[in-house]
C-alpha positions as CSV (number, residue, x, y, z in Angstrom):
1,X,166.3,88.9,-60.3
2,X,167.2,88.7,-56.9
3,X,170.0,85.5,-56.2
4,X,169.8,83.4,-53.4
5,X,172.2,81.1,-51.9
6,X,172.7,77.3,-53.5
7,X,171.2,75.6,-50.5
8,X,167.7,76.5,-51.4
9,X,167.9,75.6,-55.0
10,X,169.4,72.4,-53.9
11,X,167.2,71.8,-50.9
12,X,164.9,69.1,-53.2
13,X,168.3,67.2,-53.2
14,X,167.5,66.1,-49.5
15,X,164.3,64.6,-50.0
16,X,164.4,61.2,-49.9
17,X,161.5,59.0,-51.9
18,X,158.4,58.7,-50.2
19,X,158.9,55.8,-47.8
20,X,155.7,53.6,-47.2
21,X,155.1,54.7,-43.7
22,X,151.3,55.6,-43.3
23,X,150.2,58.8,-42.0
24,X,148.5,57.1,-38.8
25,X,149.1,56.7,-35.1
26,X,150.9,53.5,-34.7
27,X,151.1,50.8,-31.7
28,X,154.9,51.4,-31.4
29,X,157.1,53.9,-33.8
30,X,160.7,53.7,-33.2
31,X,163.4,56.8,-34.5
32,X,166.9,55.3,-33.8
33,X,169.9,56.9,-34.0
34,X,169.1,60.5,-33.5
35,X,170.9,63.1,-32.3
36,X,168.3,64.9,-29.8
37,X,167.4,68.5,-29.0
38,X,165.1,68.5,-26.0
39,X,163.7,72.0,-26.4
40,X,164.7,73.3,-23.1
41,X,167.7,75.2,-23.6
42,X,170.3,72.0,-23.1
43,X,172.8,71.1,-26.0
44,X,172.2,68.3,-28.4
45,X,172.8,64.5,-27.3
46,X,173.1,61.2,-29.0
47,X,172.5,59.1,-31.0
48,X,169.6,58.3,-29.2
49,X,166.3,56.1,-29.7
50,X,163.1,57.5,-29.2
51,X,160.1,55.2,-28.8
52,X,156.8,56.5,-29.6
53,X,153.6,54.6,-28.4
54,X,150.4,55.3,-29.9
55,X,150.1,59.4,-29.3
56,X,153.3,59.7,-26.7
57,X,156.9,59.2,-26.1
58,X,157.4,56.3,-24.1
59,X,161.1,56.5,-24.2
60,X,164.4,58.1,-24.9
61,X,167.5,56.1,-24.4
62,X,171.0,56.0,-25.8
63,X,171.2,53.9,-29.2
64,X,172.6,50.2,-28.1
65,X,172.1,47.2,-30.5
66,X,169.0,45.6,-29.4
67,X,168.1,48.0,-26.6
68,X,165.1,48.9,-28.1
69,X,162.5,46.2,-28.8
70,X,161.7,46.4,-33.0
71,X,159.1,49.0,-33.7
72,X,155.7,48.2,-35.8
73,X,157.2,51.6,-37.8
74,X,160.8,52.3,-37.6
75,X,162.4,55.8,-39.2
76,X,166.5,55.5,-39.0
77,X,167.6,58.8,-38.2
78,X,171.4,58.2,-38.5
79,X,173.1,61.8,-39.2
80,X,170.1,63.5,-38.6
81,X,168.8,65.6,-35.5
82,X,165.3,65.3,-34.0
83,X,163.8,68.5,-32.1
84,X,160.3,69.3,-30.7
85,X,157.8,70.1,-33.1
86,X,157.8,73.8,-33.6
87,X,155.0,76.0,-32.2
88,X,153.6,79.0,-34.5
89,X,152.2,81.4,-31.8
90,X,150.7,83.8,-34.6
91,X,148.8,81.5,-37.1
92,X,146.0,82.1,-39.5
93,X,143.8,79.3,-41.1
94,X,142.9,81.0,-44.1
95,X,141.0,79.2,-47.3
96,X,140.7,82.6,-49.3
97,X,142.5,85.7,-49.6
98,X,140.6,88.8,-50.5
99,X,137.6,86.5,-51.3
100,X,139.8,84.6,-54.0
101,X,139.1,80.9,-52.7
102,X,142.3,78.8,-51.6
103,X,142.5,75.7,-50.2
104,X,143.0,75.2,-46.4
105,X,145.3,72.3,-47.1
106,X,147.7,74.8,-48.4
107,X,148.5,76.0,-45.2
108,X,147.8,72.9,-43.3
109,X,150.5,71.1,-45.5
110,X,153.3,74.1,-45.6
111,X,153.0,74.4,-41.8
112,X,153.6,70.6,-41.3
113,X,156.2,70.3,-44.0
114,X,157.9,73.1,-41.8
115,X,158.0,71.2,-38.8
116,X,155.1,72.9,-37.1
117,X,152.8,71.0,-34.8
118,X,151.1,73.2,-32.9
119,X,149.6,76.6,-34.2
120,X,147.8,79.2,-32.4
121,X,145.1,80.6,-34.5
122,X,144.7,84.3,-34.3
123,X,141.3,85.5,-35.5
124,X,139.8,82.7,-38.1
125,X,136.4,82.2,-38.1
126,X,135.4,80.3,-35.2
127,X,132.8,78.1,-36.0
128,X,134.2,77.1,-39.4
129,X,137.8,76.3,-37.5
130,X,136.4,74.4,-35.1
131,X,135.6,71.4,-37.2
132,X,139.0,71.7,-38.5
133,X,140.6,71.5,-34.8
134,X,138.4,68.6,-33.9
135,X,139.7,66.5,-37.3
136,X,143.2,67.4,-36.3
137,X,142.7,66.1,-32.9
138,X,141.1,62.7,-34.0
139,X,144.1,62.4,-36.8
140,X,141.5,62.6,-39.7
141,X,142.9,65.3,-41.5
142,X,146.8,66.4,-42.0
143,X,146.9,69.4,-39.6
144,X,148.9,71.0,-36.9
145,X,147.0,70.9,-33.8
146,X,145.3,74.1,-33.5
147,X,144.2,76.5,-30.6
148,X,141.5,78.7,-31.5
149,X,142.0,82.5,-30.6
150,X,139.1,84.6,-32.1
151,X,139.0,88.2,-32.1
152,X,137.3,89.5,-29.2
153,X,136.4,92.6,-30.3
154,X,134.2,91.8,-33.5
155,X,130.9,93.7,-34.4
156,X,129.4,94.7,-32.7
157,X,132.3,95.7,-31.0
158,X,131.5,95.5,-26.7
159,X,131.4,99.3,-25.4
160,X,131.5,98.6,-21.8
161,X,132.6,96.2,-18.7
162,X,129.3,94.5,-19.1
163,X,129.2,93.7,-22.6
164,X,133.0,92.9,-22.7
165,X,132.1,90.3,-20.1
166,X,129.3,89.0,-21.8
167,X,131.4,88.8,-25.1
168,X,133.7,86.9,-23.1
169,X,131.4,84.4,-21.8
170,X,129.9,83.8,-25.5
171,X,133.0,83.2,-26.8
172,X,133.9,80.8,-24.3
173,X,130.7,78.7,-24.7
174,X,131.0,78.8,-28.7
175,X,134.6,76.8,-27.9
176,X,137.4,79.3,-27.9
177,X,140.7,78.4,-26.4
178,X,141.4,81.9,-26.0
179,X,141.1,85.6,-27.3
180,X,143.0,87.8,-29.4
181,X,142.1,91.6,-28.8
182,X,143.0,94.7,-30.9
183,X,141.7,98.4,-30.7
184,X,140.4,97.8,-27.6
185,X,139.5,100.8,-25.1
186,X,141.1,100.7,-21.8
187,X,138.4,100.0,-19.5
188,X,136.5,97.4,-22.0
189,X,139.9,96.0,-22.0
190,X,140.5,95.6,-18.4
191,X,137.0,94.0,-17.7
192,X,137.6,91.8,-20.7
193,X,140.8,90.0,-18.9
194,X,139.0,89.8,-15.8
195,X,136.5,87.7,-17.1
196,X,139.0,86.3,-19.4
197,X,141.3,85.0,-16.1
198,X,137.9,83.9,-14.2
199,X,136.9,81.7,-17.5
200,X,140.3,80.2,-17.9
201,X,141.0,81.9,-21.7
202,X,144.4,83.1,-22.2
203,X,144.5,86.4,-24.3
204,X,146.8,87.6,-27.2
205,X,147.0,91.5,-27.5
206,X,147.8,92.4,-31.1
207,X,148.9,96.1,-30.2
208,X,148.6,98.9,-32.6
209,X,148.5,102.7,-32.7
210,X,145.5,102.4,-29.6
211,X,144.8,104.0,-26.3
212,X,146.4,101.1,-24.4
213,X,150.2,99.9,-24.2
214,X,152.2,97.4,-22.5
215,X,151.6,98.7,-18.9
216,X,147.8,98.2,-19.6
217,X,148.9,94.5,-20.4
218,X,151.0,94.8,-17.2
219,X,148.0,95.7,-15.2
220,X,145.6,93.6,-16.5
221,X,147.4,90.2,-16.8
222,X,147.3,89.8,-21.0
223,X,149.6,86.4,-21.8
224,X,151.2,87.5,-24.8
225,X,152.0,90.9,-26.7
226,X,151.8,90.3,-30.4
227,X,154.2,92.0,-32.5
228,X,156.1,94.8,-30.9
229,X,153.7,97.9,-30.8
230,X,152.6,99.0,-27.2
231,X,156.2,98.3,-26.0
232,X,157.8,101.4,-27.4
233,X,154.9,103.3,-27.0
234,X,155.0,102.8,-23.3
235,X,158.4,104.2,-23.3
236,X,158.6,107.2,-25.3
237,X,160.6,110.0,-24.4
238,X,158.0,112.7,-25.2
239,X,154.8,110.6,-24.2
240,X,153.4,110.5,-28.1
241,X,155.2,109.6,-31.1
242,X,156.3,112.8,-33.4
243,X,153.8,112.3,-36.1
244,X,153.3,114.5,-38.8
245,X,150.4,116.7,-39.1
246,X,149.2,114.9,-42.2
247,X,149.8,111.5,-40.3
248,X,146.6,108.9,-41.0
249,X,146.9,105.9,-39.1
250,X,144.0,104.2,-40.9
251,X,146.2,104.6,-44.2
252,X,148.5,101.7,-43.9
253,X,151.1,103.2,-45.9
254,X,151.2,106.3,-43.5
255,X,151.1,103.8,-40.4
256,X,153.9,101.3,-41.6
257,X,156.3,104.1,-42.6
258,X,155.9,105.8,-39.5
259,X,156.0,102.6,-37.3
260,X,159.4,102.6,-38.8
261,X,160.2,105.4,-36.7
262,X,158.8,104.4,-33.4
263,X,161.7,102.7,-31.7
264,X,164.0,105.9,-32.3
265,X,161.8,107.7,-29.9
266,X,162.1,105.5,-26.8
267,X,163.7,106.6,-23.9
268,X,165.8,103.9,-22.7
269,X,165.6,104.1,-18.9
270,X,161.7,103.9,-19.3
271,X,161.9,101.0,-21.7
272,X,164.0,98.8,-19.4
273,X,160.9,99.8,-16.7
274,X,158.6,98.5,-19.3
275,X,160.6,95.1,-20.1
276,X,161.0,94.7,-15.9
277,X,157.0,95.1,-15.8
278,X,156.5,92.7,-18.6
279,X,158.6,89.9,-16.7
280,X,157.2,90.5,-13.3
281,X,153.8,90.0,-14.5
282,X,154.7,87.3,-16.8
283,X,153.7,88.7,-20.1
284,X,155.3,86.8,-22.8
285,X,156.7,88.4,-26.0
286,X,155.7,87.0,-29.4
287,X,157.3,89.3,-31.8
288,X,157.0,88.0,-35.1
289,X,160.2,89.7,-36.5
290,X,159.5,88.2,-39.7
291,X,156.3,89.6,-41.0
292,X,157.6,93.1,-41.1
293,X,161.0,92.4,-43.0
294,X,159.5,93.5,-46.2
295,X,159.7,96.9,-44.8
296,X,163.6,97.1,-44.3
297,X,164.3,95.1,-47.4
298,X,161.3,95.0,-50.0
299,X,163.3,93.6,-53.0
300,X,164.2,90.9,-50.7
301,X,160.7,89.9,-49.9
302,X,159.3,90.1,-53.3
303,X,161.9,87.7,-54.8
304,X,162.1,84.6,-52.1
305,X,163.0,81.2,-54.0
306,X,160.0,79.3,-52.9
307,X,157.6,82.1,-54.6
308,X,158.4,80.1,-57.7
309,X,156.7,76.5,-57.2
310,X,154.7,77.2,-53.7
311,X,153.2,80.7,-53.9
312,X,149.6,80.2,-54.3
313,X,148.0,83.0,-57.0
314,X,145.5,83.6,-54.5
315,X,148.1,84.7,-52.1
316,X,150.3,86.2,-54.6
317,X,147.4,88.8,-55.9
318,X,146.8,89.4,-52.3
319,X,150.4,90.3,-51.8
320,X,150.5,93.2,-54.6
321,X,149.8,96.5,-53.5
322,X,146.3,97.4,-52.5
323,X,145.3,99.4,-49.8
324,X,142.2,97.4,-49.5
325,X,144.3,94.3,-48.5
326,X,145.7,94.6,-45.3
327,X,149.5,94.6,-45.4
328,X,149.7,95.3,-49.1
329,X,150.8,99.0,-48.3
330,X,154.1,99.3,-50.4
331,X,153.0,102.4,-52.5
332,X,156.2,104.9,-52.9
333,X,158.4,103.1,-50.5
334,X,161.7,104.5,-50.6
335,X,165.4,104.0,-49.8
336,X,164.8,106.1,-46.5
337,X,161.9,104.2,-45.5
338,X,164.4,101.0,-45.5
339,X,166.8,102.7,-43.6
340,X,164.7,103.7,-41.1
341,X,163.2,100.4,-40.8
342,X,166.8,98.9,-40.6
343,X,167.5,101.0,-37.5
344,X,163.8,99.9,-36.0
345,X,165.0,96.3,-36.4
346,X,168.4,97.3,-34.6
347,X,166.9,98.7,-31.4
348,X,163.9,96.2,-32.0
349,X,166.1,93.3,-31.6
350,X,168.4,94.7,-28.9
351,X,165.3,95.1,-26.7
352,X,164.3,91.8,-27.4
353,X,167.6,90.5,-26.3
354,X,167.4,92.4,-23.4
355,X,164.3,91.4,-22.4
356,X,164.9,87.6,-22.5
357,X,168.4,88.5,-20.5
358,X,166.1,89.5,-17.8
359,X,163.7,86.7,-17.7
360,X,161.1,87.2,-20.4
361,X,159.2,84.4,-22.1
362,X,159.7,84.9,-25.6
363,X,157.7,82.7,-28.3
364,X,157.5,82.5,-32.1
365,X,154.9,83.5,-34.6
366,X,154.8,84.0,-38.2
367,X,151.6,86.0,-39.1
368,X,151.8,84.3,-42.5
369,X,149.1,85.2,-45.5
370,X,150.5,88.6,-45.2
371,X,153.5,91.2,-46.2
372,X,155.2,88.5,-48.2
373,X,155.0,85.9,-45.9
374,X,154.3,82.6,-46.9
375,X,152.9,79.8,-44.2
376,X,155.7,77.7,-42.6
377,X,158.5,79.3,-44.4
378,X,157.5,82.4,-42.2
379,X,158.2,81.0,-38.8
380,X,161.5,79.3,-40.0
381,X,162.3,83.0,-41.1
382,X,161.4,83.8,-37.8
383,X,163.9,81.7,-35.7
384,X,166.5,83.2,-38.2
385,X,165.9,86.6,-37.1
386,X,165.9,85.6,-33.4
387,X,169.6,84.3,-34.2
388,X,170.2,88.0,-35.6
389,X,169.0,89.5,-32.6
390,X,171.7,87.7,-30.6
391,X,170.2,84.5,-29.3
392,X,172.1,81.2,-29.5
393,X,170.3,78.5,-31.6
394,X,169.5,76.3,-28.8
395,X,167.6,79.3,-27.2
396,X,166.1,80.0,-30.6
397,X,164.7,76.4,-30.6
398,X,163.6,76.7,-27.1
399,X,161.9,80.1,-27.9
400,X,160.0,77.8,-30.7
401,X,159.5,74.8,-28.7
402,X,158.9,74.8,-24.9
403,X,158.4,78.7,-24.5
404,X,155.5,78.2,-26.9
405,X,154.1,75.3,-24.6
406,X,154.4,77.8,-22.0
407,X,153.1,80.4,-23.3
408,X,149.9,78.3,-24.2
409,X,149.8,77.0,-20.8
410,X,150.9,73.3,-22.1
411,X,154.4,73.2,-20.7
412,X,153.6,69.7,-19.4
413,X,152.3,68.1,-22.5
414,X,154.3,69.6,-25.6
415,X,157.2,71.3,-26.5
416,X,160.2,69.0,-25.3
417,X,161.3,65.6,-26.2
418,X,160.6,63.8,-22.9
419,X,159.0,60.6,-21.8
420,X,155.2,60.9,-21.3
421,X,154.8,64.0,-23.4
422,X,152.9,63.9,-26.6
423,X,154.8,62.7,-29.6
424,X,155.2,66.1,-31.2
425,X,158.5,65.9,-32.8
426,X,160.5,66.6,-36.0
427,X,163.3,64.4,-37.9
428,X,165.7,67.2,-39.7
429,X,168.2,66.3,-42.5
430,X,170.9,68.3,-40.8
431,X,172.1,70.0,-37.8
432,X,169.7,73.1,-37.0
433,X,172.2,74.1,-34.3
434,X,174.8,74.9,-37.2
435,X,172.4,76.3,-39.7
436,X,168.7,77.1,-39.2
437,X,168.0,76.9,-43.1
438,X,167.9,73.3,-42.8
439,X,164.4,73.9,-41.1
440,X,162.7,75.2,-44.1
441,X,160.8,73.1,-46.1
442,X,162.3,70.3,-47.8
443,X,164.8,69.9,-44.8
444,X,162.5,68.5,-42.6
445,X,162.1,64.8,-43.5
446,X,159.4,63.7,-41.0
447,X,156.8,65.7,-38.9
448,X,155.1,63.6,-36.1
449,X,152.3,65.5,-34.5
450,X,150.6,63.9,-31.8
451,X,152.2,60.4,-32.9
452,X,151.1,60.4,-36.8
453,X,153.9,60.9,-38.9
454,X,153.9,62.9,-42.2
455,X,156.6,63.0,-44.8
456,X,157.8,66.4,-45.5
457,X,158.8,66.1,-48.9
458,X,155.7,64.3,-49.8
459,X,153.5,67.2,-48.5
460,X,155.8,69.7,-50.1
461,X,155.2,68.0,-53.5
462,X,151.6,68.0,-52.8
463,X,151.6,71.7,-52.2
464,X,153.5,71.9,-55.4
465,X,150.9,70.2,-57.5
466,X,148.0,72.5,-55.7
467,X,149.6,75.7,-56.8
468,X,150.5,74.4,-60.4
469,X,146.6,73.4,-60.7
470,X,145.3,76.9,-59.4
471,X,147.8,78.6,-62.0
472,X,146.8,76.7,-64.7
473,X,143.1,77.8,-63.8
């Protein structure tokens, strides 16, 4: 059995008994004596007191006796850090896996327990998830704030410019906040994005092995590139990847095996031009480093310590190798495959770091529910991998907070700890600048979304009971 650091085994010891603070908006909620990380890349400062009135941050100032009037509810953050709520740009609201039911509360509570206050949902069923989005805004369900980006090319897929524009208008009328698209022909993509801009909708491109690449995103004004396909494809030395004659892109073991050989075939000069083009066109990059990590270390992925108590059996079954389930492709996975993927990560991370150096906007997303990644845990692992890529923890937190808000077009309301901004923040039992692991569920004491406080350890205990009951059945 793969062994993990004692840190994870002792995480439950951080959790304090559930305090008697109801999960509702309060006229005045005061957090006292906190070290504060604003989320804009500046260093921590404190101790400070934060005053939340209803759903907004009213004041942040140095802690002084009696300088801040008593709140209706107070949280003592002595020895703790307060940072903005984390923004998950690549989430999936799921209530089943491979047609096996799973409570939607399972992912919602895991997200909140990991300090995630905002999720950009890419591709769930729009009509079903709209009701959940509305309840979250009302504060009548324990859930992050949701932004719904349904799949543009659902069947029947638009075949031409007219059908593309009509589909965009249809999704806008149904209540979409933006669009997710993948596997779209170039002319259809161009027409879709023209209409999306006209309708005020942002767009996330889940790139894959397809006709379009990052140059199309640059030309047409995509908001963000998801994952990483499309960027190296636009910079290949020979114009096309050297696939073997037997390669089948719809066979996922083939596709992911040779995806691990893609970055090594890029031309460095071409790649820099692509990155500069993305920066100039304001195309952001949401790399989701965590979701492919099983490809470079399958044993690690299969033996994550939180699986023991928090992995729902529906999700566990979905993870098992089965080509009917997207991302469950590990048949005959070899040491050579992992070696290629380790090199893939090295080049990919260097490109991401260079993109950041050149002024590119980088966000964080997890894509959990696939490939051995659990909701919430996947996003914190994403933060750790951004640090591995060479970013300072202050930059990593910025990626997950104010950069995420910018990608959503909400940089004036969420993503920072600032008076007047919405009260999305988390109280952490430790210093995340010293160790990002304190952000894993169990280390986040309070998640405050839209002014509503949720006790992280209590949420995690509810998830544990949910999983135990499901396993009992």
